[in-house]
VOPA-721764 format. One record per atom (N, C-alpha, C): residue number from 0; residue in one letter; atom name; x, y negated, z negated. Coordinates in Angstrom, 1 decimal, decimal comma. Last residue first. Layout:
BEGIN
NUM  a  CA  X  Y  Z
...
! end
This chain:
BEGIN
143  s  N  132,8  -45,9  -65,3
143  s  CA  132,4  -46,9  -64,3
143  s  C  132,5  -48,3  -64,8
142  s  N  133,5  -44,2  -67,3
142  s  CA  134,5  -44,5  -66,4
142  s  C  134,1  -45,5  -65,3
141  p  N  131,2  -43,9  -68,8
141  p  CA  132,3  -44,6  -69,4
141  p  C  133,4  -45,0  -68,4
140  h  N  128,3  -44,8  -66,9
140  h  CA  129,2  -43,8  -67,3
140  h  C  130,4  -44,5  -67,9
139  p  N  124,9  -46,0  -67,0
139  p  CA  126,3  -46,2  -66,8
139  p  C  127,1  -45,0  -67,4
138  a  N  122,0  -45,0  -65,1
138  a  CA  122,7  -45,1  -66,4
138  a  C  124,2  -45,2  -66,2
137  f  N  121,0  -44,7  -62,5
137  f  CA  121,4  -46,1  -63,0
137  f  C  122,1  -46,1  -64,3
136  a  N  120,5  -42,0  -61,9
136  a  CA  120,9  -42,9  -60,9
136  a  C  121,5  -44,2  -61,4
135  r  N  119,8  -40,4  -64,1
135  r  CA  120,6  -39,8  -63,0
135  r  C  121,2  -40,9  -62,0
134  a  N  118,4  -41,9  -65,9
134  a  CA  119,5  -41,1  -66,4
134  a  C  120,4  -40,6  -65,3
133  w  N  116,4  -43,3  -64,3
133  w  CA  117,4  -44,0  -65,1
133  w  C  118,6  -43,1  -65,4
132  v  N  115,1  -41,1  -63,2
132  v  CA  115,7  -42,0  -62,3
132  v  C  116,8  -42,8  -63,1
131  e  N  114,1  -39,8  -65,6
131  e  CA  115,1  -39,1  -64,7
131  e  C  115,8  -40,1  -63,8
130  r  N  112,4  -41,8  -66,7
130  r  CA  113,6  -41,3  -67,4
130  r  C  114,6  -40,6  -66,5
129  a  N  110,5  -42,0  -64,6
129  a  CA  111,3  -43,2  -65,1
129  a  C  112,5  -42,8  -65,8
128  a  N  109,6  -39,4  -64,3
128  a  CA  110,3  -40,0  -63,2
128  a  C  111,1  -41,2  -63,7
127  v  N  108,2  -39,2  -66,8
127  v  CA  109,3  -38,3  -66,5
127  v  C  110,2  -38,9  -65,4
126  a  N  106,2  -41,1  -66,4
126  a  CA  107,2  -41,2  -67,5
126  a  C  108,4  -40,4  -67,3
125  l  N  104,9  -40,1  -64,1
125  l  CA  105,5  -41,4  -64,1
125  l  C  106,6  -41,6  -65,2
124  l  N  104,0  -37,7  -65,2
124  l  CA  104,9  -37,6  -64,1
124  l  C  105,6  -39,0  -63,9
123  v  N  102,2  -38,7  -67,2
123  v  CA  103,4  -37,8  -67,6
123  v  C  104,4  -37,8  -66,5
122  i  N  100,3  -39,9  -65,6
122  i  CA  101,1  -40,7  -66,6
122  i  C  102,3  -40,0  -67,0
121  a  N  99,3  -37,7  -64,1
121  a  CA  99,9  -38,9  -63,4
121  a  C  100,8  -39,7  -64,4
120  l  N  98,2  -36,2  -66,2
120  l  CA  99,3  -35,7  -65,4
120  l  C  100,1  -36,8  -64,7
119  a  N  96,2  -37,9  -67,1
119  a  CA  97,3  -37,6  -68,0
119  a  C  98,5  -37,0  -67,2
118  p  N  94,6  -37,8  -64,8
118  p  CA  95,2  -39,1  -65,2
118  p  C  96,4  -38,8  -66,2
117  f  N  94,0  -34,9  -64,8
117  f  CA  94,7  -35,6  -63,7
117  f  C  95,3  -37,0  -64,1
116  v  N  92,7  -34,4  -67,3
116  v  CA  93,9  -33,7  -66,9
116  v  C  94,7  -34,5  -65,9
115  a  N  91,6  -36,6  -69,9
115  a  CA  91,4  -36,0  -68,5
115  a  C  92,7  -35,5  -68,0
114  t  N  91,7  -35,9  -73,3
114  t  CA  92,3  -36,6  -72,2
114  t  C  92,0  -35,9  -70,9
113  d  N  90,6  -35,0  -75,7
113  d  CA  89,7  -35,0  -74,5
113  d  C  90,3  -35,8  -73,3
112  t  N  92,1  -35,5  -77,7
112  t  CA  91,9  -34,0  -77,5
112  t  C  91,0  -33,9  -76,2
111  h  N  94,6  -37,7  -78,9
111  h  CA  93,5  -37,4  -77,9
111  h  C  93,4  -35,9  -77,8
110  g  N  96,4  -38,8  -80,6
110  g  CA  95,4  -38,0  -81,2
110  g  C  94,3  -37,6  -80,2
109  g  N  98,7  -40,2  -80,0
109  g  CA  97,4  -40,8  -79,7
109  g  C  96,2  -40,0  -80,2
108  c  N  100,6  -38,4  -80,6
108  c  CA  100,5  -39,5  -81,5
108  c  C  99,2  -40,3  -81,2
107  g  N  98,8  -35,4  -79,7
107  g  CA  100,0  -36,2  -79,8
107  g  C  99,8  -37,4  -80,7
106  g  N  96,6  -33,9  -79,1
106  g  CA  97,1  -33,8  -80,4
106  g  C  98,4  -34,6  -80,6
105  p  N  97,6  -33,7  -75,7
105  p  CA  96,6  -33,4  -76,7
105  p  C  97,2  -33,2  -78,1
104  a  N  99,4  -36,6  -74,5
104  a  CA  99,3  -35,2  -74,8
104  a  C  98,2  -34,9  -75,8
103  v  N  99,6  -39,3  -74,4
103  v  CA  98,6  -38,7  -73,6
103  v  C  98,4  -37,2  -73,8
102  s  N  101,7  -39,8  -76,2
102  s  CA  100,4  -40,5  -76,4
102  s  C  99,3  -39,9  -75,6
101  w  N  103,9  -38,4  -75,3
101  w  CA  103,3  -38,0  -76,6
101  w  C  101,9  -38,6  -76,8
100  i  N  104,5  -40,0  -73,1
100  i  CA  104,0  -38,6  -72,9
100  i  C  103,3  -38,1  -74,1
99  v  N  105,2  -42,4  -74,3
99  v  CA  104,1  -42,4  -73,4
99  v  C  103,5  -41,0  -73,2
98  i  N  107,4  -41,6  -75,8
98  i  CA  106,2  -42,1  -76,5
98  i  C  105,0  -42,1  -75,6
97  a  N  109,1  -40,9  -73,7
97  a  CA  108,7  -39,9  -74,6
97  a  C  107,4  -40,3  -75,4
96  a  N  109,5  -43,4  -72,6
96  a  CA  108,9  -42,4  -71,8
96  a  C  108,4  -41,3  -72,7
95  s  N  110,8  -44,8  -74,7
95  s  CA  109,5  -45,2  -74,3
95  s  C  108,8  -44,2  -73,4
94  f  N  113,1  -43,2  -74,9
94  f  CA  112,3  -43,4  -76,1
94  f  C  110,9  -43,8  -75,6
93  p  N  114,3  -43,3  -72,4
93  p  CA  113,8  -42,1  -72,9
93  p  C  112,9  -42,2  -74,1
92  v  N  114,7  -46,3  -72,5
92  v  CA  114,0  -45,6  -71,4
92  v  C  113,5  -44,2  -71,9
91  f  N  116,3  -47,1  -74,7
91  f  CA  114,9  -47,5  -74,6
91  f  C  114,1  -46,7  -73,6
90  v  N  118,9  -46,1  -74,3
90  v  CA  118,1  -45,6  -75,5
90  v  C  116,6  -45,9  -75,3
89  t  N  119,6  -47,4  -72,0
89  t  CA  119,8  -45,9  -72,1
89  t  C  119,0  -45,3  -73,3
88  v  N  119,3  -50,0  -72,7
88  v  CA  118,3  -49,4  -71,8
88  v  C  118,4  -47,9  -71,8
87  l  N  121,5  -50,3  -74,4
87  l  CA  120,2  -50,4  -75,0
87  l  C  119,1  -49,8  -74,0
86  g  N  123,5  -49,9  -72,5
86  g  CA  123,4  -49,0  -73,6
86  g  C  122,0  -49,1  -74,2
85  p  N  123,2  -52,1  -70,8
85  p  CA  123,0  -50,8  -70,3
85  p  C  122,8  -49,7  -71,4
84  i  N  123,9  -54,1  -73,0
84  i  CA  122,6  -54,0  -72,3
84  i  C  122,3  -52,7  -71,6
83  l  N  126,6  -53,3  -73,9
83  l  CA  125,4  -53,5  -74,8
83  l  C  124,1  -53,3  -74,0
82  r  N  128,9  -50,7  -73,4
82  r  CA  128,3  -51,9  -72,8
82  r  C  126,9  -52,1  -73,5
81  g  N  129,9  -48,2  -74,1
81  g  CA  130,6  -49,4  -74,6
81  g  C  130,0  -50,7  -74,1
80  v  N  129,5  -45,5  -73,8
80  v  CA  129,6  -46,3  -72,6
80  v  C  130,3  -47,6  -73,0
79  a  N  129,2  -44,5  -76,4
79  a  CA  130,3  -44,0  -75,6
79  a  C  130,6  -44,9  -74,3
78  a  N  126,8  -45,7  -77,1
78  a  CA  128,0  -46,1  -77,8
78  a  C  129,2  -45,7  -77,0
77  a  N  125,0  -44,2  -75,4
77  a  CA  125,2  -45,7  -75,3
77  a  C  126,4  -46,2  -75,9
76  e  N  125,4  -41,7  -76,5
76  e  CA  125,8  -41,9  -75,1
76  e  C  126,0  -43,4  -74,9
75  v  N  124,3  -42,1  -79,0
75  v  CA  125,8  -41,8  -78,9
75  v  C  126,2  -42,0  -77,5
74  t  N  121,7  -42,6  -78,2
74  t  CA  122,4  -43,6  -78,9
74  t  C  123,9  -43,4  -78,9
73  a  N  121,0  -40,2  -76,9
73  a  CA  121,0  -41,4  -76,1
73  a  C  121,8  -42,5  -76,9
72  a  N  121,2  -38,4  -79,1
72  a  CA  122,1  -38,3  -78,0
72  a  C  122,1  -39,5  -77,1
71  i  N  119,1  -39,5  -80,7
71  i  CA  120,5  -39,5  -81,2
71  i  C  121,5  -39,4  -80,1
70  i  N  116,9  -38,9  -79,0
70  i  CA  117,3  -40,3  -79,3
70  i  C  118,7  -40,4  -79,9
69  l  N  117,1  -36,1  -78,9
69  l  CA  117,2  -36,9  -77,7
69  l  C  117,6  -38,3  -78,0
68  v  N  116,7  -35,4  -81,6
68  v  CA  118,0  -35,1  -81,0
68  v  C  118,2  -35,9  -79,7
67  l  N  113,9  -36,2  -81,7
67  l  CA  114,9  -36,8  -82,6
67  l  C  116,3  -36,6  -82,0
66  f  N  112,8  -34,5  -79,7
66  f  CA  112,7  -36,0  -79,6
66  f  C  113,8  -36,7  -80,5
65  a  N  113,2  -32,0  -80,9
65  a  CA  113,9  -32,4  -79,6
65  a  C  113,9  -33,9  -79,4
64  l  N  111,6  -32,3  -83,1
64  l  CA  113,0  -32,1  -83,3
64  l  C  113,8  -32,5  -82,0
63  g  N  109,0  -32,6  -81,8
63  g  CA  109,6  -33,6  -82,7
63  g  C  111,0  -33,5  -82,9
62  a  N  108,9  -30,1  -80,5
62  a  CA  108,9  -31,4  -79,7
62  a  C  109,4  -32,5  -80,6
61  v  N  108,8  -28,4  -82,7
61  v  CA  109,9  -28,3  -81,7
61  v  C  110,0  -29,6  -80,9
60  p  N  106,4  -29,1  -83,9
60  p  CA  107,7  -29,4  -84,6
60  p  C  108,9  -29,3  -83,7
59  t  N  104,7  -28,3  -81,7
59  t  CA  104,7  -29,6  -82,2
59  t  C  106,0  -29,9  -83,0
58  a  N  104,9  -25,6  -81,1
58  a  CA  105,5  -26,5  -80,2
58  a  C  105,6  -27,9  -80,7
57  m  N  103,5  -24,2  -83,0
57  m  CA  104,9  -24,3  -83,2
57  m  C  105,6  -25,3  -82,3
56  c  N  100,5  -25,2  -84,3
56  c  CA  101,2  -24,9  -83,0
56  c  C  102,7  -25,2  -83,2
55  f  N  97,7  -24,5  -86,3
55  f  CA  99,2  -24,8  -86,2
55  f  C  99,7  -24,4  -84,9
54  g  N  95,1  -23,8  -86,5
54  g  CA  95,4  -24,9  -85,7
54  g  C  96,9  -25,2  -85,5
53  d  N  94,6  -21,5  -88,0
53  d  CA  94,6  -22,8  -88,7
53  d  C  94,9  -24,0  -87,8
52  s  N  94,8  -19,2  -86,6
52  s  CA  93,5  -19,7  -86,7
52  s  C  93,4  -21,1  -87,5
51  p  N  97,1  -18,2  -84,1
51  p  CA  96,9  -18,8  -85,4
51  p  C  95,5  -19,4  -85,5
50  q  N  96,5  -15,1  -82,5
50  q  CA  96,6  -16,5  -82,4
50  q  C  96,4  -17,1  -83,8
49  y  N  96,1  -12,4  -82,7
49  y  CA  97,5  -12,9  -83,0
49  y  C  97,6  -14,4  -82,9
48  d  N  93,6  -11,8  -81,8
48  d  CA  93,9  -11,6  -83,3
48  d  C  95,2  -12,2  -83,6
47  a  N  93,7  -12,0  -79,1
47  a  CA  93,0  -13,0  -79,8
47  a  C  93,4  -13,0  -81,3
46  y  N  94,8  -9,9  -77,6
46  y  CA  95,7  -11,0  -78,1
46  y  C  95,0  -12,0  -79,0
45  r  N  92,6  -8,3  -77,1
45  r  CA  93,8  -7,6  -77,7
45  r  C  94,8  -8,7  -78,2
44  r  N  90,8  -10,0  -75,7
44  r  CA  90,6  -9,6  -77,1
44  r  C  91,8  -9,0  -77,8
43  p  N  92,4  -12,5  -73,8
43  p  CA  91,9  -11,2  -73,9
43  p  C  91,8  -10,8  -75,4
42  v  N  91,3  -15,8  -73,7
42  v  CA  92,3  -14,9  -74,2
42  v  C  91,7  -13,5  -74,3
41  e  N  89,7  -16,7  -70,6
41  e  CA  89,7  -16,7  -72,1
41  e  C  90,8  -15,7  -72,5
40  s  N  91,4  -18,2  -67,8
40  s  CA  90,4  -17,3  -68,4
40  s  C  90,5  -17,4  -69,9
39  v  N  93,0  -18,8  -64,9
39  v  CA  92,2  -19,5  -66,0
39  v  C  91,2  -18,5  -66,5
38  g  N  95,6  -16,3  -64,4
38  g  CA  94,6  -17,4  -64,0
38  g  C  93,9  -18,0  -65,2
37  y  N  97,4  -14,7  -65,5
37  y  CA  96,3  -14,0  -64,7
37  y  C  95,3  -15,1  -64,2
36  a  N  98,9  -16,0  -67,2
36  a  CA  99,6  -15,5  -66,0
36  a  C  98,6  -14,9  -65,0
35  t  N  96,6  -18,7  -68,2
35  t  CA  97,5  -17,5  -68,4
35  t  C  98,1  -17,1  -67,2
34  w  N  95,0  -21,3  -69,7
34  w  CA  95,8  -20,8  -68,6
34  w  C  96,7  -19,7  -69,0
33  g  N  93,1  -22,4  -71,5
33  g  CA  93,2  -21,0  -71,4
33  g  C  94,0  -20,5  -70,1
32  y  N  93,2  -25,0  -72,0
32  y  CA  92,3  -24,6  -70,9
32  y  C  92,4  -23,1  -70,7
31  r  N  94,9  -25,1  -74,1
31  r  CA  93,6  -25,7  -74,3
31  r  C  92,7  -25,2  -73,2
30  t  N  97,3  -24,1  -73,3
30  t  CA  96,5  -23,2  -74,0
30  t  C  95,1  -23,7  -74,2
29  t  N  98,3  -26,4  -72,0
29  t  CA  98,1  -25,1  -71,2
29  t  C  97,2  -24,2  -72,0
28  e  N  98,5  -28,2  -74,1
28  e  CA  97,6  -28,5  -73,0
28  e  C  97,3  -27,2  -72,2
27  p  N  100,5  -27,3  -75,7
27  p  CA  99,2  -27,1  -76,1
27  p  C  98,1  -27,4  -75,1
26  w  N  102,8  -28,1  -74,0
26  w  CA  102,4  -26,7  -74,2
26  w  C  101,0  -26,5  -74,7
25  l  N  103,7  -30,7  -73,9
25  l  CA  102,6  -30,3  -73,0
25  l  C  102,1  -28,9  -73,2
24  t  N  105,8  -30,6  -75,8
24  t  CA  104,7  -31,5  -76,0
24  t  C  103,5  -31,2  -75,1
23  a  N  107,5  -28,7  -74,7
23  a  CA  106,9  -28,5  -76,0
23  a  C  105,7  -29,4  -76,3
22  v  N  108,2  -30,0  -72,3
22  v  CA  107,5  -28,7  -72,3
22  v  C  106,8  -28,5  -73,6
21  v  N  109,5  -32,4  -73,4
21  v  CA  108,4  -32,4  -72,4
21  v  C  107,6  -31,1  -72,4
20  f  N  111,5  -31,3  -75,1
20  f  CA  110,5  -32,2  -75,6
20  f  C  109,3  -32,2  -74,6
19  i  N  113,1  -30,0  -73,3
19  i  CA  112,5  -29,2  -74,4
19  i  C  111,3  -30,0  -74,9
18  w  N  113,9  -32,1  -71,7
18  w  CA  113,0  -31,1  -71,1
18  w  C  112,4  -30,2  -72,2
17  w  N  115,5  -33,5  -73,6
17  w  CA  114,4  -34,2  -72,9
17  w  C  113,4  -33,1  -72,3
16  c  N  117,4  -31,7  -74,3
16  c  CA  116,4  -32,0  -75,3
16  c  C  115,2  -32,8  -74,6
15  a  N  118,9  -31,7  -71,9
15  a  CA  118,3  -30,4  -72,4
15  a  C  117,1  -30,8  -73,4
14  h  N  119,7  -34,4  -71,7
14  h  CA  118,9  -33,8  -70,6
14  h  C  118,2  -32,5  -71,2
13  g  N  121,2  -34,6  -74,1
13  g  CA  120,1  -35,4  -73,9
13  g  C  119,1  -34,8  -72,8
12  t  N  123,3  -32,8  -73,5
12  t  CA  122,4  -32,5  -74,7
12  t  C  121,1  -33,3  -74,5
11  v  N  124,5  -34,1  -71,4
11  v  CA  123,9  -32,8  -71,2
11  v  C  122,9  -32,5  -72,3
10  h  N  125,3  -36,4  -72,9
10  h  CA  124,5  -36,5  -71,7
10  h  C  123,8  -35,2  -71,4
9  v  N  127,0  -35,4  -74,8
9  v  CA  125,7  -36,0  -75,3
9  v  C  124,8  -36,2  -74,1
8  f  N  129,1  -34,4  -73,1
8  f  CA  128,4  -33,5  -74,1
8  f  C  127,0  -34,1  -74,5
7  r  N  129,9  -36,7  -71,7
7  r  CA  129,4  -35,6  -71,0
7  r  C  128,6  -34,7  -71,9
6  f  N  130,8  -38,3  -73,9
6  f  CA  129,7  -38,8  -73,1
6  f  C  129,1  -37,6  -72,3
5  l  N  132,9  -36,7  -74,8
5  l  CA  131,8  -37,0  -75,7
5  l  C  130,6  -37,4  -74,9
4  r  N  134,6  -36,8  -72,5
4  r  CA  134,0  -35,5  -73,0
4  r  C  132,9  -35,7  -73,9
3  d  N  135,2  -39,6  -72,5
3  d  CA  134,5  -38,9  -71,3
3  d  C  133,9  -37,6  -71,7
2  r  N  136,5  -40,0  -74,9
2  r  CA  135,2  -40,7  -74,7
2  r  C  134,5  -40,0  -73,5
1  t  N  137,8  -36,8  -76,2
1  t  CA  137,9  -38,1  -75,5
1  t  C  136,5  -38,7  -75,3
0  m  N  138,3  -35,5  -79,3
0  m  CA  137,5  -35,5  -78,2
0  m  C  137,5  -36,8  -77,5
! end
């Protein structure tokens, strides 16, 4: 596999894992407020029996796995570029943005369960914007 193909593969993998991480991290927030396709409401009785009662949320391990693959993809992408400082930034930006998102998410590494929705939304959007701007506009490519 050439350097360009490896870069492209890990770049796309990084993008996919980034969005899997963001959605899986924020998923418990939607269920906390009872958001459904029918608007804000309580879970209908016919579905309430199927909810886990022990607090386990499948999105948490999925977010952790996506975060791990994201950091591995960013590291391989940085190595494929072959430049030290831009490579370090390529690893640092998604890592720091993911930590920021995880810290404001309910039950994340900050352990917050009472995070206000709009400040948390603003923080998440800034973190997503930082990662996307770096990845799409400033991140180096092996041919550049």
